[in-house]
C-alpha positions, 0 to 999 in steps of 0.5 A: 171245112170238113169237105176241104179237110177230107179233100186235103188228106186224100193226096196224102193218103194216096203218097202214103199208100204208094209209098207203103207199096213200093216199099214192099215190092223193095222188101225182097231185094237186098239192100247194099251194106255201103261197103265194098266187097273188097272192103269186108273183114274176112278174119272172122267167121263170117267173112265170105270172099266174093270171087266175082269182084276179086275176078273184076279186080284182077281182070281191070288189072291185066286189063290196064296192063294190056292183058285179057281179063280172067273169069271164075273157073268152078275147079280153080276155086276148089283147088284154091280153096283146099290149098288155103284150107291146108295152110289154114289147118297147119298154120303154114304159109307156103305152095306145097304145105300139103302137096306141091302145086304141079300135083295139085293141078294134075290131081284137079284134072288141070295138068298140062295147063299153064298155071301160076299160083300166089298164096299169101297170109295175114291179109284181111280183105280183098283188097289188102291182099290184092294190093300186096300181090301187086305190090310184090314182083312175083306175085305181080309177075303171076297175076300178069301171066300172059295167056291166062284167061281163068282164076280161082280164089280162096280166103280161109280163116283161122282164128287160132293163126296169127295170120288170121286169113289165109289166101291162095289165088290160082290163075290158069290158061283155059282147057283148049290151050294146053302148056307146050 
């Protein structure tokens, strides 16, 4: 009886050992939260915008409308962040809160390019901001601007503001195709 019991335990122990090994290997991986990042609430101190997801959403929308995709541009990301931060610091929504869009572009090395900007406030998720822009004719026109292939986007949390989150999206043509 003892030998049969030992033989019965061997497969179970092997399965447990394999499961433990696989579990240890998977321990280094980040497990998905289950919530898509475009639904992540950014109205808090730990909110972080996923720019790649934003580019994917906007690119899909543009492709559905017969336009080229956009990709994240580090310089435009900085400019978008500066504008969103300026609005949050002043608790004011606008394109000219710190300085006008054309000047900001030139100061960032993007002067002479085709570029458009969407700003907004009060949307707590990327999905909300995207939907708001899509449903607003001037913002939609910017997202569907022909010739743009680069983007920068930012969402800045402002706990003292009634809006909580300030958004900036900049879309621009590539450097080798200046406006003119």
